Every structure is written in C-alpha cells, then in structure tokens.
C-alpha positions in Angstrom: -46.0 85.0 86.3 -45.5 85.4 90.0 -48.5 83.8 92.3 -48.2 86.0 95.6 -51.8 87.0 95.7 -53.0 90.3 97.0 -56.2 91.3 98.7 -58.0 94.4 97.3 -59.9 95.8 100.4 -60.9 99.5 99.3 -61.1 101.5 96.0 -60.8 105.4 95.7 -61.3 107.0 92.1 -61.6 110.5 90.6 -61.4 111.3 86.9 -63.5 112.8 84.1 -66.1 110.4 84.9 -66.6 112.4 88.3 -65.9 111.3 92.1 -65.7 108.0 93.4 -66.9 104.1 92.6 -70.7 104.8 91.5 -69.6 107.6 89.0 -67.4 105.4 87.7 -69.7 102.5 87.3 -72.3 104.6 85.8 -69.5 105.9 83.2 -69.1 102.2 82.1 -72.8 101.3 82.0 -73.3 104.4 80.1 -69.9 105.1 78.1 -67.1 107.7 78.8 -66.5 110.6 77.2 -64.5 113.8 77.7 -66.1 116.3 80.4 -63.9 119.2 79.6 -61.5 121.2 77.5 -58.1 122.6 77.4 -57.1 125.5 75.9 -53.7 125.4 73.7 -52.0 128.8 72.0 -51.2 128.2 68.2 -50.5 130.5 65.6 -54.1 131.2 64.6 -54.9 131.7 68.2 -56.3 129.9 70.7 -57.5 126.4 70.3 -59.8 124.2 72.6 -59.3 120.2 72.8 -61.3 118.0 74.5 -59.8 116.7 77.8 -60.9 114.3 80.9 -60.7 116.7 83.9 -61.2 116.4 87.7 -62.5 119.0 90.2 -60.1 118.2 93.3 -62.1 120.6 95.3 -63.6 117.7 97.6 -60.6 116.8 99.1 -60.9 120.0 101.6 -62.9 117.4 103.6 -60.0 115.4 104.4 -57.0 118.2 104.9 -56.9 121.5 106.8 -56.9 125.0 105.3 -53.0 125.5 106.2 -52.0 122.2 104.5 -54.7 122.7 101.8 -52.7 125.6 100.8 -49.3 123.8 100.9 -50.2 121.3 98.6 -50.3 121.4 94.9 -53.1 120.2 92.8 -51.2 116.7 91.9 -50.8 115.9 95.6 -54.6 117.2 96.2 -55.5 114.9 93.6 -53.6 112.0 95.1 -55.0 112.9 98.8 -58.7 112.8 97.4 -58.2 109.2 95.6 -56.0 107.8 98.9 -58.5 109.0 101.4 -61.4 107.3 99.6 -59.7 104.1 99.5 -58.8 103.8 103.0 -62.3 105.1 104.1 -63.9 101.9 101.4 -61.6 99.8 103.9 -62.6 101.0 106.8 -60.2 103.8 107.4 -60.7 105.4 111.0 -59.1 108.8 110.3 -58.5 109.7 113.7 -55.9 106.7 114.1 -52.3 107.2 112.7 -51.6 104.6 110.1 -48.6 103.0 111.1 -48.8 100.0 109.6 -49.5 101.8 106.1 -47.1 101.8 103.0 -47.4 104.2 100.2 -46.6 103.6 96.8 -47.7 105.9 94.2 -47.3 105.9 90.2 -47.3 108.7 88.1 -45.8 109.3 84.6 -45.6 112.8 84.8 -45.4 113.6 88.1 -46.4 117.0 89.2 -46.1 118.6 85.7 -47.8 121.9 86.5 -45.7 122.4 89.6 -42.5 121.8 87.8 -43.2 123.7 84.6 -44.1 126.5 87.1 -40.9 126.5 89.2 -39.2 126.3 85.8 -40.8 129.4 84.4 -39.7 131.4 87.8 -36.2 130.4 87.3 -36.4 131.8 83.8 -38.3 134.8 84.8 -36.1 135.4 87.4 -32.8 134.7 86.0 -32.4 132.0 89.1 -32.9 134.3 92.0 -34.6 133.3 95.0 -36.7 130.6 93.7 -39.5 129.4 95.9 -38.4 126.7 98.1 -42.3 125.5 98.6 -42.9 125.5 94.7 -39.5 123.5 94.1 -40.4 121.1 97.0 -43.8 120.6 95.2 -42.4 120.3 91.7 -40.5 116.7 92.3 -42.5 113.4 91.6 -42.4 112.3 95.2 -44.5 115.4 96.3 -47.7 113.7 96.5 -46.6 110.9 98.7 -44.9 113.2 100.9 -48.3 115.0 101.4 -50.0 111.5 101.6 -47.7 110.6 104.5 -47.8 113.6 106.6 -51.6 113.6 106.2 -52.4 110.3 107.2 -49.8 109.7 109.7 -48.7 107.0 107.6 -45.5 104.9 109.5 -44.4 102.6 106.4 -42.2 103.1 103.8 -43.1 105.0 101.0 -42.2 105.4 97.4 -43.0 107.0 93.9 -42.4 105.2 90.4 -42.1 107.1 87.4 -42.1 104.7 84.4 -44.4 106.2 81.9 -47.0 103.5 81.0 -45.1 100.9 83.0 -45.3 102.9 86.4 -48.4 101.2 87.5 -47.1 97.3 87.1 -43.7 98.4 88.7 -45.4 100.0 91.6 -47.6 97.0 92.2 -44.4 95.0 92.2 -42.9 96.9 94.7 -46.3 97.0 97.1 -46.3 93.0 96.9 -42.8 92.8 97.8 -43.6 94.8 101.0 -47.0 92.9 101.8 -44.6 89.7 101.1 -42.0 90.8 103.5 -44.3 91.5 106.2 -43.0 95.2 106.2 -46.4 96.7 106.3 -50.2 95.2 106.7 -51.3 97.5 104.3 -50.3 99.3 101.1 -52.0 102.2 99.6 -51.1 101.5 95.8 -52.3 104.4 93.4 -51.6 106.2 90.0 -52.0 110.0 89.7 -51.5 112.3 86.5 -52.5 115.9 85.9 -52.9 117.8 82.9 -50.9 120.9 82.5 -50.7 123.4 79.6 -47.2 122.0 78.2 -48.8 118.5 77.9 -51.7 120.2 76.2 -49.3 121.9 73.7 -47.6 118.8 73.4 -50.8 117.2 72.2 -51.6 119.8 70.0 -48.1 120.0 68.3 -47.8 116.1 68.0 -51.0 115.1 66.9 -53.1 118.0 65.5 -56.5 117.7 64.4 -56.1 113.9 65.8 -56.0 115.3 69.4 -59.4 116.2 69.1 -60.8 112.7 69.1 -63.4 111.0 69.0 -61.2 108.1 71.4 -61.2 104.7 69.8 -59.1 102.1 71.4 -59.5 99.4 69.1 -59.0 101.7 65.8 -55.7 100.5 65.3 -54.5 102.5 62.5 -55.5 106.0 63.7 -54.3 108.2 66.5 -57.2 108.5 68.9 -56.0 109.7 72.0 -57.7 112.5 74.0 -56.1 114.2 77.0 -57.2 112.7 80.6 -56.0 113.2 84.2 -57.2 111.6 87.4 -56.3 109.3 90.5 -57.1 105.8 91.5 -55.9 104.2 94.5 -56.6 100.8 95.8 -55.8 99.5 99.7 -54.1 96.1 99.3 -53.5 93.6 101.9 -52.2 90.1 102.0 -54.6 87.6 100.7 -55.1 85.6 103.9 -58.4 86.0 104.4 -61.7 87.9 103.1 -61.1 90.4 100.3 -63.8 93.0 99.8 -63.4 93.4 95.8 -61.0 90.3 95.0 -57.6 89.4 94.8 -54.5 90.4 92.7 -53.4 86.6 91.9 -50.2 87.5 89.6 -48.1 90.6 88.7 -45.1 90.5 85.8 -43.3 92.9 83.7 -42.6 91.2 80.6 -41.5 92.0 76.7 -42.8 91.4 73.8 -43.5 87.8 72.7 -44.1 86.7 76.3 -47.5 87.9 76.6 -50.1 84.8 75.8 -53.9 84.8 75.6 -55.7 83.3 78.3 -59.3 82.6 77.2 -60.3 81.5 80.6 -59.8 85.3 81.8 -61.3 88.3 80.4 -58.6 90.4 78.9 -58.5 94.3 79.4 -56.3 96.0 77.2 -54.5 99.7 78.3 -55.1 100.6 74.7 -56.0 104.4 74.8 -55.9 105.6 71.1 -52.1 105.9 71.3 -51.0 104.7 68.0 -47.3 104.4 68.8 -48.6 100.9 70.8 -51.3 99.8 68.5 -49.6 96.9 66.8 -49.0 95.5 70.2 -52.7 95.7 71.4 -54.1 94.6 68.0 -52.4 91.5 68.4 -53.6 90.7 71.9 -57.0 91.5 71.0 -56.9 89.0 67.9 -55.9 86.3 70.2 -59.2 86.8 72.4 -62.6 86.2 71.8 -64.0 89.3 73.6 -61.4 92.0 74.8 -62.3 95.4 76.3 -60.9 98.7 76.7 -61.7 101.2 79.4 -59.9 104.0 78.2 -62.7 106.1 76.9 -63.9 106.2 80.4 -60.9 108.1 81.7 -58.9 109.1 79.0 -55.2 108.8 78.0 -52.6 108.6 80.6 -49.7 107.0 81.6 -51.6 105.5 85.0 -53.9 104.0 82.9 -53.4 100.4 84.0 -54.5 101.4 87.8 -57.7 102.7 86.3 -58.2 99.3 84.4 -58.0 97.4 87.6 -60.4 99.4 89.5 -62.8 99.6 86.4 -62.7 96.0 86.0 -63.2 95.3 89.9 -66.2 97.5 89.7 -67.7 96.0 86.5 -67.6 92.6 88.0 -69.4 94.0 91.3 -71.8 95.6 89.2 -72.3 92.3 86.9 -71.4 94.1 83.8 -67.7 92.4 83.5 -65.9 89.0 84.3 -65.0 88.0 87.6 -61.5 86.5 86.5 -59.6 89.3 84.2 -55.8 89.9 82.9 -55.2 93.7 82.5 -52.4 94.2 80.1 -50.7 97.6 79.5 -47.8 98.1 76.8 -45.3 101.0 76.1 -43.8 101.9 73.0 -40.5 99.8 73.6 -42.3 96.6 73.7 -42.8 96.3 77.7 -45.7 94.8 78.7 -47.1 95.2 82.4 -49.3 92.3 83.0 -51.9 91.8 86.2 -54.3 89.2 86.8 -57.2 89.5 89.1 -60.1 87.5 90.5 -63.0 89.7 91.5 -66.1 89.5 93.6 -69.3 89.2 91.8 -72.1 90.5 94.3 -73.2 94.1 95.0 -71.4 95.4 98.3 
C-alpha cells in the first residue's frame, strides 16, 4: 500500500444514529438499529421497510433561505456533514476557504432529484423541463453547492464508483495534498434513500429487506436500507493530527489483501450476500474483526462511515487505535485504508 500519510483534523457525520460525533459514539456503545421506514407499493398494497433515515433540517443554520430553496436534499445532506467537519477542525465561517479542496464520494448521487427530473420528462413529453431540477439531478450537484456556500477555492470532484467510491475519493484527496494543490481537503461520502431504491430493495430481496441486519451472517441477505453523510477534514500529516492519521490507501483485487494481526480489522460488510464470501475469508484470518454497518445501514459510501466510526471508537476507548478498513464489491475489488488514531478524549 502507499505510504503517504494524511492527518484527520475534523469529523462531521449524520445518519440513522442521529447528528454529530456524540450521536455516533452513543450508537457504537449501545448498538445501532433502523430509526425509520420507507413505504413501497406492491401488488398487495403498501409495504413498509425498515430504514436508516437522516433529518437534514439542521443544515438551515449554515445556509440562507434562498440557497436552501435551491438545494436538493442530497446537497443539504452533504452540506450538513461538511460544515460539521470544518467546524470541528476550527473553521471560521466568515472567511472564504481558498485553500480547500472538495471531493465527494457517492454511489447513487442525487437519486431523488434524478428520478423527479425523469418523471417530468415522461409526463410532459420532454417539453420545458426545469433547469434547476436538471442541475440538481447530476451527481456533482452536492459538491457544486458546497463550493458556493463554503467559497472553496480549490479543485472539486465527485466520485461515483459504488462501493469503491470512498477509497477512490481518498486516493484523489491524497494526491491533491501531496502535490500541494491545496492545504486542506474535505473528503466525504453521501447517499440518500429514494422511492426507486426502496422499490428495488423490495423486488430484489423480498422479506430479507426487512432485516434484522447481521453483517456476519455470511449465508443470508440481511442488508437494511441506509442513507447518510460523513466528512473528514484532511491535511498533510506534518504536525499534529486531531484524530489520527491515514497511513495508507490502496485499491486492490482479490487475493491481494492480507490480514494484519497488528491492526484491528474493520469490515465494510453490510448484509449484502454478494460480497459475503470475500468478507468471510478476511474475517477468518483475523482474531477480532468488527463491522460498524448496523449503526448506519447499507449504502455504497459505507467505508467513509467506517473510518469515522473507527476514529471515534478509538477516541472513546472502545476500539483499537490502529486499524485497517476494508470494503469490497461484487467484482472482487477491495478498498483498503490503514489508519492510526488517537486514544484520548477530545
């Protein structure tokens, strides 16, 4: 794996566990569970599926009324996590962030806006579709709104490679900092639940879509719909690191991931049986693997949640300080991120 080190200076999170670091720590201590439901139409009537839902309304404290109305929910979720991470890192919101780069990982992008826009195209025969709705439907809409609100002067990028989105985005953040393009990078992941995704869960998984979520049940589908946002404020590891460091980042293929007994193993297993075989092998080679997905649900950006959860677990004294977080997909790709965290309260 690569040896360039990054410092984690701030964390912002929101998910089915609630808003902020303390809510995530409480969920790690007490165990996670779905906090809401989604309604899915079926031949037999409406069916309710459990889901990990996010309340995005607190973002109103970061953005004015006009900007709020122009933003879709996907962008609001992103802004909520990004502002928390910057505040945690000591951000002065009155100052433009000229030295800030933005890289957002998303498996599904602005899914609700995308299907809303498509609906108008179908219903109106393609006549006079809303330009605002179209601009909000693209995957990069969240990072665009972030750049405007934060007055970020650095490069911005949206990465959409499903489960491999976070590791790919982290590799980009590492390169920007290594090259000196910016002094800080906001690295984050955001995905939202929409009616089409809920319908797919019901059609693909049937009764298994109701959980309960069990990431170590290798022979069963147990994934439960999740949505949320997590951001890390990253700098080059040249001085102090508020939470710890990202020591290595790599994207490898099957057979190239070896267990490291000197580090805790954080598996991105989230109840999706298509990836269970790979996670099962890794778990069998390590004395004490963990999976944090029951806290935040099943979503493509789960590896970013794993990093935040592992950092906060170490800080709270309920997790190891040295970890490797591994996420895989159905095509035998593996995202591997090694970290060393601080173990004292902040």
